C-alpha positions as CSV (number, residue, x, y, z in Angstrom):
1,X,2.5,-16.8,-5.0
2,X,4.4,-14.4,-7.3
3,X,3.7,-15.9,-10.7
4,X,0.5,-15.2,-12.6
5,X,-0.9,-16.4,-15.9
6,X,-0.1,-13.2,-17.8
7,X,2.7,-10.7,-18.1
8,X,0.6,-7.7,-17.0
9,X,2.0,-4.8,-14.9
10,X,0.4,-4.9,-11.5
11,X,-0.7,-1.8,-9.7
12,X,2.4,-1.7,-7.5
13,X,4.6,-1.6,-10.5
14,X,5.6,-5.2,-10.3
15,X,5.9,-7.3,-13.4
16,X,5.0,-11.0,-13.1
17,X,5.8,-13.8,-15.6
18,X,5.5,-17.6,-15.2
19,X,9.0,-17.8,-13.8
20,X,10.1,-14.4,-12.6
21,X,8.9,-11.3,-10.9
22,X,10.4,-7.8,-11.2
23,X,9.6,-5.6,-8.2
24,X,10.7,-2.2,-7.1
25,X,13.3,-2.6,-4.3
26,X,12.1,-2.1,-0.8
27,X,13.9,-1.7,2.5
28,X,13.0,-5.3,3.4
29,X,15.1,-6.4,0.5
30,X,18.3,-4.8,1.8
31,X,19.8,-8.0,3.3
32,X,19.2,-10.1,0.2
33,X,20.5,-7.3,-2.1
34,X,23.7,-6.9,0.0
35,X,24.3,-10.6,0.0
36,X,24.2,-10.7,-3.8
37,X,26.0,-7.4,-4.4
38,X,28.9,-8.0,-2.0
39,X,30.9,-9.7,-4.7
40,X,34.2,-8.4,-6.0
41,X,33.4,-9.7,-9.5
42,X,30.1,-7.9,-9.6
43,X,31.6,-4.6,-8.4
44,X,34.5,-4.9,-10.9
45,X,31.9,-4.8,-13.8
46,X,29.9,-1.8,-12.5
47,X,31.2,1.8,-12.6
48,X,29.8,3.0,-9.3
49,X,29.3,0.0,-7.0
50,X,31.4,-0.1,-3.9
51,X,33.1,-3.2,-2.6
52,X,32.6,-4.4,0.0
53,X,28.9,-3.9,-0.3
54,X,27.0,-3.8,3.0
55,X,23.4,-3.6,4.1
56,X,23.9,0.2,4.6
57,X,24.9,0.5,0.9
58,X,21.8,-1.5,-0.1
59,X,19.5,0.8,2.0
60,X,21.1,3.9,0.5
61,X,20.6,2.6,-3.0
62,X,17.0,1.5,-2.3
63,X,16.3,5.0,-0.9
64,X,17.9,6.7,-3.9
65,X,16.1,4.6,-6.6
66,X,12.7,4.8,-4.8
67,X,12.3,8.4,-6.1
68,X,13.3,7.5,-9.7
69,X,10.4,7.5,-12.2
70,X,10.2,6.9,-15.9
71,X,12.0,4.4,-18.1
72,X,15.2,4.4,-16.0
73,X,13.6,2.7,-12.9
74,X,15.3,0.0,-10.9
75,X,13.8,-3.4,-10.2
76,X,14.8,-6.5,-8.3
77,X,14.6,-9.8,-10.2
78,X,12.9,-12.5,-8.1
79,X,12.2,-16.2,-8.8
80,X,8.5,-16.9,-9.1
81,X,8.7,-19.3,-6.1
82,X,6.6,-18.8,-3.0
83,X,9.4,-17.0,-1.3
84,X,10.1,-14.5,-4.1
85,X,13.8,-15.2,-3.8
86,X,15.9,-12.3,-5.0
87,X,18.3,-13.3,-7.7
88,X,19.4,-10.0,-9.2
89,X,18.5,-6.5,-10.3
90,X,17.9,-4.4,-13.3
C-alpha cells in the first residue's frame, strides 16, 4: 500500500521507497508517536523532548511542525507495510 516502484515525492509531500515511507505527521499519528517517544532513553538524547511523553505532547508537536516549511520539515518514518507502521521520525 505505501511502497511504490520509485523514490518520487508524492503530491502530499510523502516520500516512498521500496521499504519505507516518510510522511508529514498528522493528528491521527499522535498515539503511535507518543508510544514511541515515551521512552526515557530517547528523551535523554534529545534537547527538548519531555519525559514522560503523552498524546497531548504528540499533538502539540504535530501542530507546531505542521506549519514548518522548507528543508527543516518533520517526517514520520513508516514501514512500507500495508498498515504504514510508524517506526520513528526525522
